BAVEXTI-144920 format. One record per residue (C-alpha): x negated, y, z negated. Coordinates in steps of 0.5 Angstrom, whole numbers. Layout:
+-------+-------+-------+
!    px !    py !    pz !
+-------+-------+-------+
!     X !     Y !     Z !
...
+-------+-------+-------+
END
This chain:
+-------+-------+-------+
!    px !    py !    pz !
+-------+-------+-------+
!   101 !    50 !    52 !
!    95 !    55 !    52 !
!    93 !    58 !    45 !
!    90 !    65 !    43 !
!    85 !    62 !    38 !
!    81 !    56 !    40 !
!    77 !    51 !    36 !
!    70 !    51 !    39 !
!    67 !    45 !    35 !
!    65 !    40 !    39 !
!    63 !    32 !    38 !
!    57 !    30 !    40 !
!    57 !    23 !    43 !
!    51 !    21 !    40 !
!    54 !    22 !    33 !
!    61 !    21 !    34 !
!    62 !    16 !    29 !
!    59 !    20 !    23 !
!    63 !    26 !    25 !
!    69 !    23 !    25 !
!    68 !    19 !    19 !
!    72 !    21 !    12 !
!    69 !    16 !     6 !
!    75 !    20 !     2 !
!    80 !    17 !     7 !
!    85 !    12 !     4 !
!    84 !     5 !     8 !
!    91 !     4 !    11 !
!    95 !    -3 !     9 !
!    99 !    -7 !    14 !
!   106 !    -8 !    11 !
!   111 !   -11 !    15 !
!   118 !    -7 !    15 !
!   124 !    -9 !    19 !
!   120 !   -13 !    24 !
!   115 !    -8 !    25 !
!   108 !    -6 !    22 !
!   107 !     1 !    18 !
!   102 !     4 !    14 !
!   103 !     5 !     7 !
!    98 !    11 !     7 !
!   102 !    17 !    10 !
!    96 !    21 !    11 !
!    93 !    16 !    16 !
!    95 !    15 !    23 !
!    93 !     8 !    24 !
!    98 !     3 !    26 !
!    99 !    -3 !    29 !
!   104 !    -5 !    35 !
!   110 !    -9 !    32 !
!   109 !   -15 !    37 !
!   102 !   -16 !    36 !
!   101 !   -24 !    35 !
!    99 !   -26 !    28 !
!    94 !   -32 !    27 !
!    95 !   -36 !    21 !
!    89 !   -38 !    17 !
!    90 !   -42 !    11 !
!    85 !   -43 !     6 !
!    87 !   -50 !     2 !
!    83 !   -54 !    -3 !
!    80 !   -60 !    -1 !
!    84 !   -66 !    -1 !
!    79 !   -69 !    -6 !
!    80 !   -63 !   -11 !
!    87 !   -63 !   -11 !
!    88 !   -67 !   -17 !
!    89 !   -64 !   -24 !
!    82 !   -64 !   -28 !
!    86 !   -66 !   -35 !
!    91 !   -71 !   -33 !
!    89 !   -73 !   -26 !
!    96 !   -72 !   -23 !
!    97 !   -68 !   -16 !
!    97 !   -61 !   -16 !
!   102 !   -57 !   -13 !
!   102 !   -50 !   -10 !
!   105 !   -45 !   -15 !
!   103 !   -38 !   -11 !
!    99 !   -35 !    -6 !
!    95 !   -29 !    -4 !
!    96 !   -26 !     3 !
!    90 !   -21 !     6 !
!    91 !   -18 !    13 !
!    86 !   -16 !    17 !
!    85 !   -13 !    25 !
!    82 !   -19 !    29 !
!    79 !   -17 !    36 !
!    78 !   -22 !    41 !
!    73 !   -20 !    46 !
!    75 !   -20 !    54 !
!    73 !   -27 !    56 !
!    71 !   -29 !    63 !
!    74 !   -36 !    67 !
!    73 !   -38 !    74 !
!    80 !   -39 !    77 !
!    79 !   -45 !    82 !
!    85 !   -45 !    87 !
!    87 !   -52 !    90 !
!    92 !   -52 !    95 !
!    95 !   -59 !    97 !
!    97 !   -61 !   104 !
!   103 !   -66 !   104 !
!   104 !   -71 !   109 !
!   110 !   -77 !   110 !
!   107 !   -84 !   109 !
!   113 !   -87 !   112 !
!   112 !   -83 !   119 !
!   104 !   -84 !   118 !
!   106 !   -92 !   119 !
!   112 !   -92 !   124 !
!   112 !   -85 !   128 !
!   108 !   -81 !   133 !
!   110 !   -75 !   130 !
!   107 !   -74 !   122 !
!   110 !   -67 !   119 !
!   104 !   -64 !   115 !
!   106 !   -59 !   110 !
!   102 !   -54 !   106 !
!   103 !   -51 !    99 !
!   104 !   -44 !    99 !
!    98 !   -40 !    96 !
!    97 !   -33 !    94 !
!    92 !   -29 !    99 !
!    86 !   -26 !    95 !
!    86 !   -19 !    93 !
!    80 !   -18 !    98 !
!    79 !   -23 !   104 !
!    72 !   -27 !   103 !
!    71 !   -25 !    96 !
!    71 !   -28 !    89 !
!    74 !   -22 !    86 !
!    81 !   -23 !    83 !
!    86 !   -18 !    81 !
!    84 !   -18 !    74 !
!    77 !   -17 !    75 !
!    78 !   -11 !    79 !
!    83 !    -8 !    75 !
!    78 !    -9 !    69 !
!    73 !    -6 !    72 !
!    77 !     0 !    75 !
!    80 !     1 !    68 !
!    73 !     1 !    64 !
!    70 !     6 !    69 !
!    76 !    11 !    70 !
!    80 !    10 !    64 !
!    74 !     9 !    59 !
!    69 !    12 !    63 !
!    64 !     7 !    63 !
!    59 !     7 !    69 !
!    58 !     1 !    73 !
!    51 !     0 !    71 !
!    53 !    -1 !    64 !
!    58 !    -5 !    66 !
!    53 !    -9 !    70 !
!    49 !   -10 !    64 !
!    55 !   -12 !    60 !
!    56 !   -18 !    65 !
!    49 !   -20 !    65 !
!    49 !   -20 !    58 !
!    55 !   -25 !    59 !
!    51 !   -29 !    64 !
!    55 !   -27 !    70 !
!    50 !   -24 !    75 !
!    55 !   -19 !    78 !
!    51 !   -13 !    81 !
!    54 !    -5 !    81 !
!    54 !    -6 !    89 !
!    59 !   -11 !    89 !
!    63 !    -8 !    84 !
!    63 !    -1 !    88 !
!    65 !    -5 !    94 !
!    71 !    -8 !    90 !
!    73 !    -1 !    88 !
!    73 !     2 !    95 !
!    76 !    -4 !    99 !
!    82 !    -5 !    93 !
!    83 !     3 !    94 !
!    83 !     3 !   101 !
!    88 !    -3 !   101 !
!    92 !    -3 !    95 !
!    92 !     4 !    92 !
!    92 !     9 !    98 !
!    99 !     6 !   101 !
!   101 !     8 !    94 !
!    98 !    15 !    94 !
!   101 !    16 !   101 !
!   108 !    14 !    99 !
!   108 !    19 !    93 !
!   105 !    24 !    97 !
!   112 !    23 !   101 !
!   116 !    23 !    95 !
!   112 !    29 !    93 !
!   114 !    33 !    99 !
!   122 !    32 !    98 !
!   121 !    36 !    91 !
!   124 !    44 !    92 !
!   119 !    46 !    87 !
!   111 !    44 !    86 !
!   105 !    46 !    82 !
!    98 !    47 !    85 !
!    91 !    48 !    83 !
!    84 !    48 !    85 !
!    79 !    47 !    80 !
!    72 !    47 !    82 !
!    66 !    42 !    81 !
!    59 !    41 !    84 !
!    57 !    35 !    88 !
!    50 !    33 !    89 !
!    47 !    32 !    96 !
!    54 !    33 !    99 !
!    53 !    33 !   107 !
!    54 !    40 !   110 !
!    54 !    43 !   103 !
!    48 !    47 !   100 !
!    45 !    45 !    93 !
!    49 !    49 !    88 !
!    56 !    50 !    93 !
!    62 !    49 !    90 !
!    67 !    44 !    92 !
!    75 !    43 !    90 !
!    79 !    38 !    87 !
!    86 !    40 !    89 !
!    92 !    38 !    84 !
!    99 !    38 !    86 !
!   105 !    36 !    82 !
!   112 !    36 !    81 !
!   115 !    41 !    76 !
!   118 !    39 !    69 !
!   125 !    38 !    72 !
!   123 !    33 !    76 !
!   127 !    26 !    75 !
!   120 !    22 !    76 !
!   114 !    26 !    75 !
!   108 !    26 !    81 !
!   101 !    28 !    80 !
!    96 !    28 !    86 !
!    89 !    30 !    87 !
!    86 !    31 !    93 !
!    78 !    32 !    94 !
!    76 !    37 !    99 !
!    69 !    40 !   100 !
!    71 !    47 !   100 !
!    77 !    52 !    97 !
!    79 !    54 !   104 !
!    87 !    55 !   104 !
!    87 !    50 !   110 !
!    87 !    44 !   105 !
!    94 !    46 !   102 !
!    97 !    48 !   108 !
!    95 !    41 !   111 !
!    97 !    37 !   105 !
!   104 !    41 !   105 !
!   105 !    41 !   112 !
!   112 !    41 !   113 !
!   114 !    42 !   106 !
!   119 !    48 !   104 !
!   120 !    50 !    97 !
!   117 !    54 !    91 !
!   109 !    53 !    90 !
!   107 !    55 !    83 !
!   100 !    57 !    83 !
!    95 !    62 !    80 !
!    93 !    69 !    83 !
!    88 !    66 !    89 !
!    90 !    69 !    95 !
!    89 !    63 !    99 !
!    96 !    61 !    97 !
!    99 !    67 !    99 !
!    97 !    65 !   106 !
!   102 !    59 !   106 !
!   107 !    64 !   106 !
!   106 !    66 !   114 !
!   110 !    61 !   116 !
!   116 !    63 !   112 !
!   118 !    56 !   109 !
!   114 !    57 !   103 !
!   115 !    62 !    97 !
!   109 !    63 !    92 !
!   111 !    64 !    85 !
!   106 !    67 !    80 !
!   103 !    63 !    74 !
!   105 !    67 !    67 !
!   100 !    63 !    63 !
!    94 !    66 !    68 !
!    97 !    73 !    67 !
!    97 !    72 !    59 !
!    90 !    69 !    59 !
!    88 !    76 !    62 !
!    91 !    80 !    57 !
!    89 !    75 !    51 !
!    81 !    76 !    54 !
!    82 !    83 !    54 !
!    85 !    84 !    47 !
!    78 !    80 !    44 !
!    74 !    86 !    47 !
!    78 !    91 !    42 !
!    76 !    92 !    35 !
!    81 !    88 !    30 !
!    83 !    95 !    27 !
!    86 !    98 !    34 !
!    89 !    91 !    37 !
!    96 !    93 !    34 !
!    96 !    99 !    39 !
!    92 !    96 !    45 !
!    95 !    96 !    52 !
!    93 !    88 !    52 !
!    97 !    87 !    46 !
!   103 !    90 !    49 !
!   102 !    86 !    55 !
!   101 !    79 !    51 !
!   107 !    81 !    47 !
!   111 !    81 !    53 !
!   109 !    74 !    56 !
!   110 !    71 !    49 !
!   117 !    74 !    49 !
!   118 !    70 !    56 !
!   115 !    64 !    53 !
!   119 !    64 !    47 !
!   125 !    64 !    51 !
!   123 !    58 !    55 !
!   121 !    54 !    49 !
!   129 !    55 !    47 !
!   132 !    53 !    53 !
!   127 !    47 !    55 !
!   132 !    42 !    54 !
!   137 !    45 !    58 !
!   139 !    43 !    65 !
!   136 !    47 !    71 !
!   143 !    50 !    72 !
!   143 !    52 !    65 !
!   136 !    54 !    65 !
!   137 !    59 !    71 !
!   143 !    62 !    67 !
!   140 !    63 !    61 !
!   134 !    66 !    65 !
!   138 !    71 !    68 !
!   141 !    73 !    62 !
!   135 !    73 !    57 !
!   129 !    73 !    61 !
!   130 !    78 !    67 !
!   131 !    84 !    62 !
!   125 !    82 !    59 !
!   121 !    82 !    66 !
!   124 !    88 !    68 !
!   122 !    92 !    62 !
!   115 !    88 !    63 !
!   114 !    90 !    70 !
!   116 !    98 !    69 !
!   111 !    98 !    63 !
!   106 !    95 !    68 !
!   108 !   100 !    73 !
+-------+-------+-------+
END
């Protein structure tokens, strides 16, 4: 999906509203068409879900004003005007008080020495000994990891609502729920990932402040493993590691056999020593180098530059992939042998 030309404009976080606003844009009107909502102004992307509940707010004359000012008889409704608007209701906090009842038999209490006592079933808490609820934890996780709202700002928002919930408590909730509820899901996804024949891998770097054992300025890696585009159920897994060592994918992929699609990092090729993993190169990375080289060539000379030729070979292969995108894996293989292999052979001969 890489493009040769890049949009370098960046939105500033502090003036996002001003940068995105367009006073000339037509305000969309909501109309119900065949049980769902559509906008009238085609140039806008605003849309409301078809199953959004509708709250009816009626505006009528007071009873004492519903008599005719001329003759005194009662007025009747002769028409109505409808205006629709999107109404947002902020999240509200409530206390869920679980009351578990215990039952016993009155007759046995009077006449028998053995009295059966039965307790009603009650769901276990998401965290034992805590007042955290699944809904509260899910909200905090969503705000932090989806909406990028840090815990200290969430703490401020809770406090504004009169709820004294500290970021330390929220941190404890996140860590505990990750260990108890999310890690088992991750482990099962990992097991299913290793059942695939083709996987993709990458290791983008990042800096972690004050990491034990690492010097300031050293790079850590967030390893990414995912299924191929042909997988029936896509799986994407991340694994943080404090280094870029090839030992990390070797441990993560332990016991796996198949084709690993990756960039030119030499660490991947060390995985082939056991004979069960075949590393395949990423053409997008190869194309990127030709594109970067082409930008250094004067515009008048680009059409005859070697970088242009190399990039053109990549583009031809990408065009073939776009044409066969909807085919099955077996049909793709046949078309690649027929269409892509001659281009690759020609490309390789040109490279030599």
